[in-house]
Backbone as a printed PyTorch tensor [residue, N CA C, xyz], in Angstrom:
tensor([[[ 13.1590, -38.0890,  37.4550],
         [ 12.2000, -37.2780,  36.6780],
         [ 12.4270, -35.8080,  37.1420]],

        [[ 12.5260, -34.8490,  36.0600],
         [ 13.0490, -33.5540,  36.6650],
         [ 11.5890, -32.5360,  36.6360]],

        [[ 11.6380, -31.7150,  37.4960],
         [ 10.5180, -31.0020,  37.6940],
         [ 10.6420, -29.6050,  36.7940]],

        [[  9.5400, -29.2070,  36.3120],
         [  9.5710, -28.1200,  35.5930],
         [  9.7710, -27.0470,  36.0950]],

        [[ 10.5630, -26.0310,  35.6310],
         [ 10.7190, -24.5630,  36.3690],
         [  9.9280, -23.6730,  35.5210]],

        [[  9.5050, -22.8460,  36.7190],
         [  8.6580, -21.6300,  36.1770],
         [  9.7950, -20.6450,  35.4680]],

        [[  9.2490, -20.0140,  34.2740],
         [  9.8810, -18.9860,  33.6850],
         [ 10.0350, -17.7550,  34.4820]],

        [[ 11.0290, -16.7920,  34.4360],
         [ 11.1290, -15.6580,  35.3890],
         [ 10.2300, -14.7760,  35.1520]],

        [[  9.7870, -14.2460,  36.1710],
         [  8.6480, -13.2070,  36.2250],
         [  9.1030, -11.8770,  35.5960]],

        [[  8.5000, -11.1930,  34.7780],
         [  8.8780,  -9.9470,  34.2280],
         [  8.9480,  -8.8960,  35.4660]],

        [[  9.7200,  -8.0150,  35.1940],
         [  9.8280,  -6.8010,  36.4350],
         [  8.6340,  -5.9620,  36.0040]],

        [[  7.8970,  -5.2970,  36.8880],
         [  6.9620,  -4.4520,  36.7090],
         [  7.2700,  -3.2910,  35.9760]],

        [[  6.5390,  -2.8350,  35.4090],
         [  6.7180,  -1.5800,  34.2920],
         [  6.9020,  -0.3360,  35.5290]],

        [[  7.7320,   0.5990,  34.9350],
         [  7.6990,   1.7760,  36.0610],
         [  6.3520,   2.5910,  35.8540]],

        [[  6.2400,   3.6000,  36.6470],
         [  4.9340,   4.3380,  36.5730],
         [  5.1750,   5.2640,  35.1030]],

        [[  3.8470,   5.4140,  34.5060],
         [  3.9410,   6.2990,  33.1560],
         [  4.6860,   7.2960,  33.3730]],

        [[  4.1400,   8.2010,  34.4160],
         [  4.9650,   9.4210,  34.5300],
         [  6.2820,   9.6240,  34.8870]],

        [[  6.8330,   8.3990,  35.2620],
         [  8.4700,   8.3800,  35.4170],
         [  8.9240,   8.3230,  34.1170]],

        [[  8.1630,   7.7160,  33.1660],
         [  8.9810,   7.2020,  31.6110],
         [  9.3320,   8.5200,  30.9140]],

        [[ 10.5680,   8.6240,  30.3330],
         [ 11.0620,   9.7340,  29.7460],
         [ 11.0170,   9.4790,  28.1640]],

        [[  9.7730,   9.8530,  27.6890],
         [  9.4760,   9.4610,  26.4590],
         [ 10.3770,  10.1880,  25.4000]],

        [[ 10.9580,  11.1440,  25.4860],
         [ 11.8840,  11.8660,  24.5650],
         [ 13.2460,  11.3970,  24.6590]],

        [[ 13.7550,  11.1110,  25.7880],
         [ 14.9050,  10.2830,  26.0090],
         [ 14.8400,   8.9040,  25.3250]],

        [[ 13.8880,   8.2710,  25.3880],
         [ 13.6440,   6.7740,  24.9430],
         [ 13.6340,   6.8750,  23.2860]],

        [[ 12.7980,   7.7730,  22.8110],
         [ 12.8420,   7.9430,  21.4200],
         [ 14.1820,   8.4280,  20.9010]],

        [[ 14.7080,   9.2800,  21.4810],
         [ 16.3700,   9.7310,  21.0210],
         [ 17.2760,   8.5640,  21.0510]],

        [[ 17.2490,   7.8480,  22.2080],
         [ 18.3510,   6.8290,  22.5070],
         [ 17.9030,   5.6610,  21.5850]],

        [[ 16.7330,   5.3250,  21.3130],
         [ 16.4980,   4.1840,  20.4420],
         [ 15.8700,   4.7630,  19.1760]],

        [[ 16.6520,   4.9150,  18.1450],
         [ 16.3190,   5.3040,  16.9640],
         [ 15.1760,   4.4540,  15.9370]],

        [[ 15.4450,   3.0910,  16.2530],
         [ 14.5720,   2.1440,  15.6210],
         [ 12.9570,   2.3850,  16.2560]],

        [[ 13.1410,   2.5430,  17.4670],
         [ 11.8120,   2.6720,  18.2140],
         [ 10.9670,   4.0580,  17.5900]],

        [[ 12.0170,   5.1210,  17.2680],
         [ 11.2590,   6.4310,  16.9640],
         [ 10.7510,   6.2440,  15.4690]],

        [[ 11.6630,   5.2760,  14.5880],
         [ 11.0490,   5.1900,  13.2440],
         [  9.7400,   4.2410,  13.1550]],

        [[  9.7310,   3.5150,  14.2570],
         [  8.4840,   2.3850,  14.0820],
         [  7.1960,   3.5130,  14.8510]],

        [[  7.3590,   4.4610,  15.7300],
         [  6.3890,   5.1660,  16.0930],
         [  5.9400,   6.0130,  14.8710]],

        [[  6.9180,   6.6000,  14.1450],
         [  6.7980,   7.4010,  13.0460],
         [  6.0280,   6.8560,  11.9120]],

        [[  6.2810,   5.2110,  11.8270],
         [  5.5000,   4.7050,  11.0730],
         [  4.0740,   4.0120,  11.3770]],

        [[  3.9450,   4.5250,  12.8010],
         [  2.6320,   3.8900,  13.1630],
         [  2.5890,   2.5130,  13.5760]],

        [[  3.5980,   1.9800,  13.8680],
         [  3.8250,   0.5750,  14.1920],
         [  3.5730,   0.2760,  15.8960]],

        [[  4.0280,   1.3680,  16.4230],
         [  3.5080,   1.7960,  17.4860],
         [  3.0190,   3.3150,  18.0410]],

        [[  2.0270,   3.3690,  18.9700],
         [  1.4340,   4.5200,  19.2960],
         [  2.3850,   5.6540,  19.9230]],

        [[  3.3190,   5.1690,  20.4660],
         [  4.2970,   6.1470,  21.1930],
         [  5.4660,   5.2850,  21.8600]],

        [[  6.3410,   5.9160,  22.2100],
         [  7.6560,   5.2270,  23.0060],
         [  7.0190,   4.2370,  24.0490]],

        [[  6.2540,   4.8180,  24.7040],
         [  5.6240,   3.9450,  25.8570],
         [  4.8890,   2.9280,  25.4290]],

        [[  4.2310,   2.9600,  24.5700],
         [  3.5270,   1.7200,  23.8880],
         [  4.5220,   0.5290,  23.4570]],

        [[  5.5760,   1.1410,  22.8980],
         [  6.5810,   0.0970,  22.5500],
         [  7.3230,  -0.4480,  23.6510]],

        [[  7.5350,   0.2520,  24.6390],
         [  8.3960,   0.0060,  26.0740],
         [  7.3410,  -1.2500,  26.6530]],

        [[  6.0830,  -0.9760,  26.9070],
         [  5.2840,  -1.6670,  27.4310],
         [  5.1370,  -3.0110,  26.7000]],

        [[  5.0160,  -3.1920,  25.3540],
         [  4.6300,  -4.2650,  24.7040],
         [  5.9590,  -5.0220,  24.6120]],

        [[  7.2610,  -4.2760,  24.2840],
         [  8.3550,  -5.0600,  23.9820],
         [  9.5210,  -4.6170,  24.2940]],

        [[  9.8760,  -3.1790,  24.4990],
         [ 11.0690,  -2.6200,  25.0750],
         [ 11.5380,  -2.9810,  26.5300]],

        [[ 10.4890,  -3.0880,  27.5040],
         [ 10.9330,  -3.7850,  29.0380],
         [ 11.6130,  -4.9000,  28.6930]],

        [[ 11.0110,  -6.0070,  28.0950],
         [ 11.3180,  -7.3340,  27.7390],
         [ 12.8800,  -7.4280,  27.0920]],

        [[ 13.1440,  -6.5490,  26.4000],
         [ 14.4330,  -6.2170,  25.6860],
         [ 15.4920,  -5.5880,  26.7340]],

        [[ 15.1110,  -5.0990,  27.8750],
         [ 15.8010,  -4.4950,  28.8660],
         [ 16.3740,  -2.9680,  28.2920]],

        [[ 15.5120,  -2.3750,  27.5630],
         [ 15.9510,  -1.2540,  27.0550],
         [ 15.8830,  -0.0480,  28.0420]],

        [[ 16.7760,   1.0260,  27.9760],
         [ 16.7580,   1.9170,  28.9320],
         [ 15.7200,   2.9940,  28.5150]],

        [[ 14.9590,   3.4880,  29.7640],
         [ 13.8200,   4.2250,  29.8790],
         [ 13.7790,   5.5940,  30.4750]],

        [[ 14.9570,   5.8210,  31.1840],
         [ 15.1680,   7.0810,  31.9440],
         [ 16.5420,   7.4240,  31.6790]],

        [[ 16.9430,   8.6270,  31.9270],
         [ 18.2430,   9.4380,  31.6640],
         [ 18.8410,   9.4100,  33.2440]],

        [[ 19.8880,   8.4860,  33.1530],
         [ 20.5110,   8.3350,  34.7380],
         [ 20.8630,   9.9260,  35.2160]],

        [[ 20.6350,  10.0890,  36.5070],
         [ 20.9860,  11.2260,  37.1240],
         [ 22.4250,  11.5630,  36.9100]],

        [[ 22.7940,  12.8530,  36.7280],
         [ 24.2000,  13.6520,  36.4400],
         [ 24.3530,  14.3420,  37.6060]],

        [[ 25.7450,  13.6190,  38.5750],
         [ 26.0900,  14.6040,  39.6230],
         [ 27.2260,  15.4510,  39.3150]],

        [[ 26.9100,  16.7280,  38.9770],
         [ 27.8910,  17.6190,  38.5890],
         [ 28.2470,  18.8460,  39.5730]],

        [[ 29.3080,  18.7950,  39.8900],
         [ 29.8570,  19.7400,  40.8050],
         [ 30.3630,  19.2700,  42.0510]],

        [[ 30.2470,  18.0460,  42.3770],
         [ 30.6560,  17.4100,  43.4550],
         [ 31.9940,  16.8560,  43.3080]],

        [[ 32.6800,  17.1630,  44.6560],
         [ 34.1980,  16.7580,  44.7230],
         [ 34.1340,  15.3700,  45.2200]],

        [[ 33.9640,  14.1810,  44.3830],
         [ 33.7970,  13.0230,  45.1190],
         [ 35.2990,  12.6810,  45.8170]],

        [[ 36.2950,  12.8810,  45.2570],
         [ 37.5290,  12.6630,  46.1220],
         [ 37.7310,  13.3360,  47.5760]],

        [[ 37.3990,  14.5190,  47.5400],
         [ 37.1780,  15.2280,  48.8560],
         [ 36.1240,  14.5390,  49.9600]],

        [[ 34.9570,  14.3540,  49.1170],
         [ 33.9670,  13.6000,  49.9120],
         [ 34.3880,  12.3590,  50.6410]],

        [[ 34.9820,  11.4500,  49.5960],
         [ 35.5270,  10.1790,  50.1720],
         [ 36.5680,  10.4270,  51.0890]],

        [[ 37.6760,  11.2350,  50.9620],
         [ 38.8240,  11.5420,  51.8190],
         [ 38.2020,  12.0990,  53.2740]],

        [[ 37.2720,  12.8190,  53.0940],
         [ 36.8260,  13.1930,  54.3680],
         [ 36.0730,  12.2730,  55.3330]],

        [[ 35.3220,  11.1660,  54.3400],
         [ 34.7000,  10.1170,  55.1290],
         [ 35.7510,   9.1460,  55.6090]],

        [[ 36.8700,   8.8740,  54.9650],
         [ 37.8630,   7.9300,  55.3070],
         [ 38.6680,   8.5420,  56.5560]],

        [[ 38.4590,   9.8150,  56.8280],
         [ 39.5330,  10.3850,  57.6490],
         [ 38.6280,  10.5120,  59.2060]],

        [[ 37.3180,  10.0230,  58.9630],
         [ 36.5350,   9.9720,  60.2660],
         [ 37.0530,   8.9050,  61.3360]]])
């Protein structure tokens, strides 16, 4: 007889203050339309109710501009 397995636990939601509403709505046009049609109160509402479970991106990744990673790596290897 097999033992029932527990479903995987959902990852906790990010802090609301860290959620990038503008990016979320710009990146997910279907969500933007749903919010405009009042199917959801906001992008956060969609993310909390559905988007997190779908694995939708909710923040803009940091962009590292102006760093010469080749030089940094070469210096590190030379140590």
